[in-house]
N, C-alpha and C positions, 0 to 999 in steps of 0.2 A: 547845552544840549540839559530837557528837564532829564532831573535827579529823578527815579522810581521811589514810589512810598513803601513804606512796608506791607502795606495792601496790596500793592502791586506785584511785588514780589513773592508774595503770599502765590498771591492767582496764579502767577508764571509758573513757578514750582508745584502748585496743584494744576496744570492746565485740565487734565482729562476731567479731573474733577468739575469744576467749574466749567467748563461744557456742558457734563453732565447735568449739573445744577442748573443752568439756564436753560439746557430743554429741556426737564422736569416742572419746572415753574413755567414753561413755557404753554405746558398741556396742562398743567393745574389752571392757571387763568381760562381756559377753554372750556377745561369743565366747570370753574366756578358764573362763567358766562352763562352754561348753559342751566347752570342753576336758580342763576339770577332770571331767566326768562322763565323758569318753569315758577318760580315764588310769583311772576308778574300774573301771569297766564292764572294763577289760582285768586288774583284778585278782580279778574276781568269780571265775575257777576256783581259781587260787591258794587266796585264801581258804576256799574250799568243800572244798577239800582237807585243807585246815589243822583243819576244823571249825566254820569260823567261816561262816552262811549269815547273818548279818544283817550288810546292808550298806547305808547311807545315806549323801547327800552331801549336804553343805549348803553351796548356791556360793556365799552372801553372805557364808559365813566363809574360806570356803577350805576347809572343814572334812570328811574323811573318817571315820563313825562304823562299829564293826565290832563284833558281842560271836556271842557262841554259842547258839544257836537254843534251848538248853536257860536261856541267861540270862530269854528274853522274860517280861514280866509276859501275865498270862495272859489281865486282863481289858484288858488296852489290847495291840495289837500295839507296845510300844515295851520294851525289854529296862530291865530294873533298874537294869543296870551296864553300861559299853559301854569297846571303847578308841576313844579318838579322836587321829585325826593332825591339829595343827591349823594354820592357817596358813599351805596351800601356796603362796598367792602372797601377793606382797610388800606391802609394808605401805602402805595407803591402797587395796587394791582395797574395793574396798563398804566392809566390815566390819572387815578384816584391820587391827589395831589393834599387833598384836606384831611385835616386830622378828627374830624369829625362828621356824620353826615347831616344833613342839612334838609329842609323844605324852602322852595322861593318861588313866587309868583314872577315867571319870567315872560319879559317882553321886545324878545330879541326879533321877533318878526313885524314889531309897529315902526314906520318910521324912525326917528331921531327925534324929531318936534314932537311928533306924537305920544313917544314912549314917558317925554316929560308931563306932557296934559294929564297921559294915564295915571304916570305916579302920584300928582297932587290932586286926579280926582280921586284916586284910592285912599291916600294920604285924608282925603276930609272925610272921605266915608267911617276912616276907622279912627279919627281920633276920640279917643275917652274909654278906647275897648281896654281890657285886658287880653293877655297874650304875647306882650313883650314883638307883636311882628314889625313895628316902626323899629331900626336900631338902628346904630355906627354901621355898619355894614350893609345896610340897604344902599340902592342906586338907581341910577334911571333904568337899568337892565335888568336887575331883580329888586322890586322897590316893595317890598314888604316880605320878611324872612323870620328865620333864623336858622342857627346851630343845634345842634342836639348835643348838647356837652356832654351827656351822660354815658355817650356810646363814642368807647374811641377803637383804637387797634382791637385790645383785647376783645371788647363786647361784639365789634363784627367778624372777626376770629369767630367768635360762638354763632354767627348767627350763618356764617356762609357754610359750614357745618352739615347745617338744618335749612332744608331749601320752607319751611314749614313758618320756624323763628322768624326766618327772614322774611315770609308773607306777613305773618301775623305784627312786626316789628313794624313793616312798610303802612300795614292799613290801621297801626296806633298813631304813628307818625301825621300820617294824611289826613286822618279823621277833624283836627281842629283845622285846617287850611282849609278843607274840602268845607268847612262850612261858611265860610268866608267867599263862596261861589257866588251867594248873590251881590255881593259888594264888586266882587271883579266884573262881574256881567255889567252892571251899572253903570259903573266907570269906564268900560269898552267903548260900552254905546253912548254916552258923553263924549268920551275922544272920537271916537266916528263920526256923530254926527246924526246919531239914528234916532 
């Protein structure tokens, strides 16, 4: 039989408090998800001006997905590729498992062979450019992007406390990767044979 750890014993001894804390965390996470959605809505006019008409929020992952309308798969209302700003809220919030937020080009809606082709087309277009977009963390599913190491949990807690700050941060970190939109579009068209 397993022995109980010290933490297990403390939780059992304070069972009522532990349950109340868990319930309070669930309520807080719901409210933080609503704050994230409000911050994202504040970005919509700016994104539309930039030509990015697709905007989606995944609150469980504290994630924002952005794409140009031309990147949408005509058979389903999802883009072939998109930009994602991930882990805007602190580690441990729902399904956030990253120590830092990140921005990436995501390709999961492409077929596996097309992901590889897209990755190569995009890498060829970005060679020699500043920004460290291609690095050891890149993969076929996330061929271009980077972690925002300047923002750990304390900075993300501060963002969670102010939707305006969250929207401002999102705009700041999305701007450089959105500038790659023309390259992403050209790589997508080459991949899809258009």
